[in-house]
C-alpha positions in Angstrom: 103.6 84.2 115.3 101.0 85.6 113.0 102.2 87.2 109.5 100.5 90.0 107.8 99.5 89.0 104.1 97.5 90.2 101.3 94.1 90.6 100.8 91.6 92.2 98.7 90.7 95.7 99.5 88.0 96.2 96.3 86.8 94.9 93.5 85.3 97.0 90.6 84.1 96.6 87.5 84.2 99.6 84.7 82.0 99.4 81.3 83.8 99.7 78.1 82.7 103.3 78.1 84.7 104.2 81.3 81.6 103.8 83.6 81.4 102.6 87.1 79.3 99.4 87.0 80.0 97.7 90.2 82.0 98.2 93.2 82.4 96.1 96.4 84.7 97.3 99.4 86.4 95.0 102.1 87.8 95.4 105.3 91.6 95.0 106.4 93.0 94.2 109.3 94.6 96.9 111.7 97.5 96.0 113.9 97.1 98.8 116.4 93.4 98.2 117.1 93.4 94.3 116.2 90.0 95.4 114.1 88.8 95.2 110.8 87.6 98.4 109.0 88.2 99.6 105.1 91.3 101.5 104.0 89.4 104.2 102.3 85.9 105.6 102.3 83.6 104.3 99.3 84.2 107.6 97.7 88.0 107.3 97.7 87.8 103.8 96.2 85.8 105.3 93.3 88.5 107.8 92.5 91.3 105.2 93.0 89.6 103.1 90.4 88.6 105.8 88.1 92.7 106.9 88.3 93.3 103.5 86.7 91.4 104.4 83.2 94.5 106.0 82.1 96.8 103.1 82.7 94.4 101.0 80.7 94.3 103.4 78.2 97.8 103.8 78.0 98.6 99.9 77.8 96.0 99.2 75.2 97.7 101.9 73.0 100.9 100.7 73.3 99.5 97.0 72.7 98.2 98.4 69.4 101.6 100.3 68.5 103.4 96.8 69.0 101.0 94.9 66.9 100.5 97.2 63.8 103.0 95.4 61.1 105.6 97.8 59.2 103.1 98.2 56.6 100.7 100.1 58.4 98.0 96.9 58.4 96.6 97.8 62.0 96.2 101.6 63.1 98.1 102.4 66.5 94.9 104.8 66.9 92.6 101.6 67.2 93.9 99.6 70.4 94.4 95.6 70.6 93.0 94.7 73.9 95.8 91.8 75.3 93.2 91.2 78.2 96.0 90.7 81.3 97.3 93.8 82.3 98.2 92.8 85.7 99.8 95.5 87.8 98.2 99.3 87.3 99.9 101.1 89.8 100.8 101.2 93.1 99.2 103.3 95.3 101.2 103.6 98.4 103.0 101.4 100.7 99.9 99.0 101.5 97.4 99.3 98.3 98.5 98.1 94.9 95.5 98.3 92.0 95.7 95.1 89.6 93.4 94.9 86.3 92.3 92.9 83.8 90.3 93.9 80.4 88.0 91.6 78.3 87.8 92.0 74.6 84.5 93.8 74.9 86.3 96.4 76.8 84.6 95.8 80.0 87.2 96.3 83.0 87.8 94.4 86.2 90.0 96.3 88.9 91.2 94.3 92.2 92.9 96.8 94.9 95.0 94.7 97.2 96.4 95.1 100.7 99.4 93.7 101.4 98.8 93.6 105.0 94.9 93.3 105.2 95.2 90.1 106.7 96.7 88.2 109.2 98.0 84.4 109.1 98.7 81.7 111.8 102.2 80.4 111.7 100.2 76.6 110.2 99.4 79.0 107.2 96.2 79.3 108.3 93.7 82.5 108.5 92.5 83.8 111.9 88.8 83.2 111.8 88.3 85.8 114.8 89.9 88.6 112.4 89.3 87.3 108.9 85.7 86.7 109.2 83.7 83.5 108.8 83.3 84.3 104.9 87.0 83.4 104.5 87.1 79.8 105.0 88.0 79.2 101.3 91.2 80.6 102.3 92.3 77.3 103.9 92.9 76.1 100.5 95.9 77.6 100.2 99.3 75.9 101.4 100.8 77.5 104.1 104.0 78.1 102.0 102.0 79.9 99.3 100.3 82.1 101.7 103.3 83.0 103.8 105.3 83.9 100.7 102.5 86.4 99.8 103.5 88.3 102.7 107.0 89.1 101.1 105.8 90.0 97.6 102.9 89.2 95.0 103.0 87.7 91.5 100.9 89.2 89.0 99.9 85.7 88.5 98.3 85.3 91.7 95.7 87.7 91.1 94.7 85.8 87.7 92.2 83.5 89.5 90.3 86.6 91.2 89.8 88.2 87.8 88.7 84.5 86.2 86.2 84.1 88.7 85.0 88.0 88.3 84.8 87.4 84.3 82.9 84.3 84.9 80.4 85.8 87.2 80.0 88.6 84.6 79.3 86.4 81.9 76.7 84.6 84.2 75.4 88.5 84.6 75.0 88.5 80.7 73.6 85.4 80.4 70.2 86.5 82.1 67.6 87.2 80.0 66.6 90.3 82.4 69.8 92.0 82.3 70.3 94.3 79.3 74.1 95.4 79.1 72.9 98.4 76.7 71.3 100.0 79.8 74.5 100.2 81.6 76.5 102.0 78.9 76.1 105.8 78.6 75.6 107.1 74.9 78.5 109.4 75.4 81.7 107.7 76.7 83.3 108.9 80.1 80.0 111.1 80.6 79.1 109.2 84.0 75.7 107.8 82.9 74.1 104.3 82.7 72.9 102.3 85.1 74.9 100.5 87.7 74.7 96.7 88.2 71.9 96.0 90.6 72.0 92.2 90.8 71.9 91.0 94.3 73.5 87.7 92.9 76.5 89.3 91.4 77.0 91.6 94.1 77.4 88.4 96.3 79.7 86.8 94.1 81.7 89.7 94.3 81.9 89.5 97.7 82.8 85.6 97.9 85.8 86.0 95.8 87.2 88.9 97.8 86.7 87.0 100.9 88.1 83.9 99.7 91.2 84.9 98.0 94.7 84.9 99.2 98.1 84.3 97.7 98.4 81.0 96.5 94.8 80.3 96.0 94.4 78.2 92.3 90.4 78.4 92.2 87.6 80.5 93.3 
């Protein structure tokens, strides 16, 4: 009998001034129609990504407060970025948002559908439903994949954020990419260019399609 396991529903990159840089949406499995389609529209996913900004800010402020010494050596108004925030919030019974923030303020968000993919009893993924782009999932052990259908650990998403950060660093190494063009002069003004690199977009799609609970390398 096939088992429903988590899959990536959306990957987003948010700039240091809280401006959207990139979003990739992935289809999820629909048991009623036995087909795959996104759970939300692009606009709804964009709003969902924006809703995580308050959580990032709150946790960063808490981190700054926790690390400020009794003598006031560090100000609580200047957040100290931890680099790993894990679960940001549960959207509903299927979707949950996880986040990671770099030391430069760029944020990576992964929205996970807890029942977005089906797994065969052997631990593999049904290729007819998942698509040919998800061959990388076969690298996970059967026990790890089935475990993900019961509960998802925050550590399961670290491999996703590590791969996203690696792709972003490679983008920064491109001499034709100017990060200042993608950061608005006024924070949260909605200005700034989005990432238009096709190679970066393809890498984000590869990451989302290849991930499953138990995958340790992307």
